[in-house]
Residue, then its C-alpha position, 0 to 999 in steps of 0.5 A: m789183862s787177859k790170861t792169854a797175854v801172860v801165857r804169851l809173855v812167859k812163853s816168849l822169855s829166853g833162859s837169861e830173861k827168866r834168870f834175871f826175873k828170878l833174881y829180881v823177884k828175890r829182892q821183892s818183899v811182897g808175897r810170891v803167889y805170882l811166882d807160882l803162876f810163873h812156874i806153872i805157865d813156864a812148865a805147861k804147854p801153850g794154852t791157858a786152861a791147864a795153867d789156870a786149873a793148876f793155879r786154882k788148885k795150889h791157891p784156891g783163894a787167890s784171883v787168877h786174873n789179878t795175879a796174872r796182871y801183877l805178873v805181867k807188870i813185874l815181867t815187863d819191868c824186868l824186860i824194860q831194865l834189860k832193854t835199857e842196856k841194849d836198845p838206844l830208844f829205851g836208854l834215851l827215854q830213861s835219860i829223859m826221866r833222869i832229867r825230870v828227876l834232876q829238875e824236880r830236885s832243883l839240880q838244874e845245871e846237872g839236868y841241863q848237862e844231861i839234856l845236851k847228852v841226850r840230844g847228841k845221842a838222839d841226833a846220832v840215832q835219828h830219834p826226832l821225838v826224843e830230840y824234840l823233847s830235849y829241846r823242850e826240856e832245854l827251853n823249860y830250863l831256860v824259863d826256870v833260870n830266867f834265860p842267863g847268857i842267851t840272846d833273843r836270837q838264840l832263843v828263837e833259833l832254839q824254838m825254830k829247831a824244835k818246831g822243825l823237828l815237829r814238822d819232820m814228825n808230822s811228815i813221818h806220822d802222815h806216812h805211818s797213817l798211809f801205811e796203816l790204811l793200806k794194811y787195814r784195807v788189804v787185811h780186811a779185803g784179803k789178798i788183792s785178787s782183781q783190778e777192782q780191788m786195786k782201785m780201792l788203793n789208788d788214793l793211798v798211792l797218790s797220797e804217798m807219792g805226794l808225801v815223798t816229794h816233801k819228805p824230810a831231807n836225809s831222814f832214815a825213817a822217811q826213806k824206810l817208810h816210803l820203801l815199806f809202803q811201796s814193797f807192801f803195796f807191790t807184794y799184795t797187788g801181785e807186782h812181784t818183780t817191782a816188789l823185789k826191786t823195792f825190797a833190794s832198795l830197802n835192804r841196801l838202806f838197812e845195811g847202810h844204817m845198821q846203827l839206826l836199826d831197832h834192837p832187835p832189827l825186826d824191820y830188817l828181818s821182815a825186809l829179808n823175808g819179803t825179798l825171799d818171798s818175792l824170789h820164791m814168787l818169781g821162781l828165782f830160786e838160784q838167788m835165794n841162798f844169798y839172802i838166806s845167808k843174810v838172814e842167818q847172819l842175824n842169829q847173833t848172841i846180842y839179840p834176844e832168843y825169841f828173835r834168834s828163833q824167828v831168824q832160824k825159822t825163816a832160814v829153815l823155811y826158805r831152805l825147805i822151799l829150795l829143796i822142794s823146788e828141786n823135787d828133793h823131798a827125801g832131802a827135805t824130810a831128812y833136813i826136817s829130821s836133822l833139826g830135832k823135835d823141839w825147835i819148831n815149838e820154841y817161841d811159836m806164839v811170836d810169829e804164828e804165820k811162820q808156824w803155818e808156813l813151816s808146817f805147810y812145807m813140811a806136809i808138802s814133802f811128806l805128801r810128795l813121798k806119799n807118806y800121807k799120815k805124816a803129812h796129815q800130822w803136820i797139818n793137824d798140829v798147826l790147825q789145832q795149836h794156832r788160830c786160822y786168819k782169813h787174810w793169811l793165804v797160807c791158812k788157805a793153802v794149809r786147809l786146801l792141802n788138808i783136803i788134798i790129803y783126804y783125797e789122796r788117802g781115799e777118805r771120800d766121806y770127809l771131802e764134802y764136809e771139809i769143802k763146805t766148812y772151807k767155803r763157810f769159813f772163808g766165804d764164797r765171795q772171797l774165793l779165787k778161781s783156783e780154789l773153786l776149780l780145785f773143788k770142782c775137780i775133786m767133786m767131779n772125780t768123786n762123783r759116781k756119774p763120770a763127766g764127759k770127755l769134753q767137759v773134762q777137757n774144758m776144765i783142764s783148759e780153764i785150770s791151765g790158764l790160772h798160772h798166767d793170772r798174777f792174782e791166782r799165782q799168790l796162792l799157787k806159789y805155795f803149791d801148784f793146786a792147779g797142776w795137781a788138779i790137771e794131773k788128777m783130771k788126766t789120770a782118772g781112768r774113767y775119763m780116758v783123757r790124754 
């Protein structure tokens, strides 16, 4: 168990979860060294170094690794108890364990009654695995008591129902496998940026179409996986109009089966986020308020605080995007200030990509107001506190904006170094035309030897064409890097371009 894992776990706990943990600990008769580690991590800023040093100082003879491992065990035991009361799947699995205990103690009849209860609940919430386990437990029970009052035909019917559930699970497994392969290829290739890269996904699309024709009838899981696959595929191949339609279907499916959603409904939040992202990509800002309100409706006390924090951050993100789309940058910065100082750091390790997006758009507002110091502060905070992933386009956007801020501040000495670092990290072969042309524009504008008028006009013409490329628009949705480059080329006095 890594020390980073225990830090992330402690930092994800809500106030009520921490209180439950402390009450749970009071009932323990073992040593409380792990409780000291909990308090140290809870009080420290995110990261392991400070907590590690503080723990070693207080308990020089204790192993940080072993203490962290035991703390994770105790914390997860507490969280499981809490989720058993609220999450249907946790409750069903606990019932399966109860059945096993009753059977081991020769309470077969009591165990059998529990089996029937579990099956009814599993069927109602469409958990085929638990439903299959209930049939398996019933068949085991019948074997143990020598099949009282059951005919040959009834026994076969039970066996066939169990086998049918296995077939359904096999279909769902195949769908999961295709979705996982799709995501794997996209993550390792980055955003799809050419027709050649799209061809790498054709086999998965064809296989998914074959599965859809044989999916289990009326299966919520199968419908959800199909729409998730389609929405993910269309989003990452730049087909945002089609992706938006798919997300709309996915939202209707979720809203029609609210009782079947996980607790908390992370898939539903992800679908709403995907819908808003597609609307942003297509420039359909007037439709975003409707879906933002749906996101805000998920901010309910029945859900864990870390989830509610992600709901709030999602709503804040798209309200920022709306304000920026209206060029109301003063309104955007006032909105940021109204939220206070601490909200952005709450549960910041739960969804790091959201942290990158929020910091980016906050920096955009301050950049447009020419408050470069504040813009750089937001950029530096996220660069220092969160890992940069090559397959996240927002990480590219943040680092490109960082380069632009250096340019706007006139800090030319940093530009060449930052550009080289950027290319080395993301790889020259993985760069889009918009990135390469942005760098070329910056270097031309900082070069002591002015470029010719014809060269500048050709650059402007080449950059202008990027807005029509669906692959380039995946990066340009964050910020019009192409438009910024054209503006700088036109306004550079030495070129006299009009």
